[in-house]
C-alpha positions, 0 to 999 in steps of 0.5 A: 102667897094664895093671892097672888097665885090667884091673880095670876091664874085669873090672868091666864084664864082671861088670857086663854079665853080671848086668845080662843077667839083672836086666835082664829083671826089668821091675818093675811097681808100682801101689796098689790101691783099699784102698791096698796098694802092689804090685810084679810081676815077670813069669816064665814059666819054671815055671807057679808064682805066688809071693806074700807080703804085708808089713805093719809089724807086728813087734814094734817095734809090740808097745808094751808087749804084748811078744809080741803081734805074733807070737801075731797072726801065729801065729793067722792060719791058725787060722781065719777067719770061716767056715773052721776051721785044718782047712779052710784046711789042706786047701784048700792042701794040695789045690791043691798050694800052700803058705802060711808065715807070720812075725813079725819086729822090722819087719815081719809076713809072710804067703806063698803059692806056688801053681800058676798054673792059673787055677782052683787059684790063684783058690781058693788065692788066695781063702783066702790073702786071708781068712786074711790079713785075716779071722782069727778068733783062736779061744780054744782056739787062742790058749791053745794058741799061747800056751803054745807061746811061753811054752815057747819063751821058757823054751828060750831062757834054755837056749840061749847063743846065744839069751841072748847076743842077747837080752842084747845088744839089751836093752841095745843098744835099751834103752827103744827098740822093738827092745828086745825081739824078737817072742818077747815076755815071760812076764809080758805074753804071759799078759796078751793077751786075744783083743780085744788080738789083734783090736785089733792085727790091725785096726790094723796088717793094713790096706791102707794099711800093706801091700805085696804082691809078686807073681812068676810066671807071669802076665801084667800083666793077670791080676797086677792081677786077682788083686792085687784078688783077695788084698786084697779084704778088708782095710781101708783103715786107716792107715799105722804110725807110723815106728819112732823113732830110737834113742840113738846116742851111747851110753856103751861098757860091758861086760856079762857075763851068767853061764851054764854053758858051757865055751864063752863067746859075745861079740856087741859092737855098737851102732845104725848102718844103716837100710835106706836109708842113703846109706851102705849099700854103703859099709858093706856091702862094707866089712863083706865084707872085715871078717867078713862073708865067711866064711873070707876075711874079716879077722877069721876069718884072723887070729882063728882061722885065724892064732891059733886062738882062736876057733871062729867070728868075724863081723861083719854089719850089719843094716839096718832101718827104724830104725838096725839094729845093726852086731855082731861076734861070736865064740865062744871058750873060757872062758881066752881070752875076755879075748885073743880080746876084745882082738884083735877090738876091735884089729882093729876099730879097725885097718880103721876108721883104715886101711881095706881094702887095693886087693886086699882090695876088688877081691876083695870086689866080684868076690865080691859081684857074682859071686855076685849071680845066685845071689841072684835065680835063683829066683821065691821069692828075687825075691820076697824082694827085691821085698817088701824094695823095697816095705817099705823103700821102695827104689827100683824099679831097687834089683836093676838097679843092685845090682852097679854101686852095689857096684863103685863103692865106693871105698877111700876110701868104706869108710873114711869110712863107717866112721870117720863111722859105727862108733865102738868107744868107744861099743859095748856088748859082751855075755860070756856065759859062765863066768869063767876 
């Protein structure tokens, strides 16, 4: 009884400690006249504003033009109707601002970090709005970035980690929007035209397909004004169609990919988790115990520390708009591939059958909730979370309730979720290396 009371008191203390910092995040939200969903958190610790656009414009929207989403996003900073790439860079540099951009499987994004001084922010916000909404796609820049991506593709074939990752997605998501990542393919990249790029941008970089996260040294009134300025050039457009569900009842198999190396890489997994999945917290906490907590995880302790079979081993869920994968991965010497792979499978099956111990669950919950304040201790980290909340339509109290949701997970919740959702017999295993 005493132990239970102590655990309860610890949980309450952890929850109150984190909530004291999270409670200050009053998330304001509204829509602009052209359909952009805006999330804003006011902070005045630093005279800085962080801005991030997210669009449903990642590689899952490439269709058969693999790589077009990455090429579009890369070209945003190469010019607008009245500004060259040099003009754009100089505008941000002269104001001490930073712009970044990228394209992933689900989303494409553009980010701005600027001083909150009204003159500086007005200048950088205007350029950021133009770069995001009005790219000119100069032909010389298209060819330069195309060649850069083709070189990147060639380099991927020489990196065992990339070869393993590509083979995994190719087989797990066969004939699905997640099959080919934003790096594209050589054939499709060579065929993409300037008109294709303009069409993709005009379809997906639009208000009703956008979320805007704002964090920093602004009042709510100022934030509304800057949101209007940042979104002024976006046409309303339409939201992107929902990414289809991948095949979830696949037949498990092992695929071996030859690669000259002394250290084989293994990934096994299957599609499991969406961002809004009701099993998210049970699976997240469970995986922290199984293979998501570094050297304290079961997999690392047994397969590396006790058996000495691997250089690294881990597992994770990658929740996405549709069913992102559960992955287990390890690197081992060629002669130990079979032993390490069998032990990995054995430990997964045992975890699914029995779940975690009370001690493992308590340690995981302490670890996750105790480290949570570090994940929200800067404007940049907060804007990252707001972007995820907006893009995946998570509740506005997601940050407020994160730790309480973690602490609410029980052993039975974890065991039940893993038994229903993780099927070892359906997993695809990729082994990249040389046969021993």
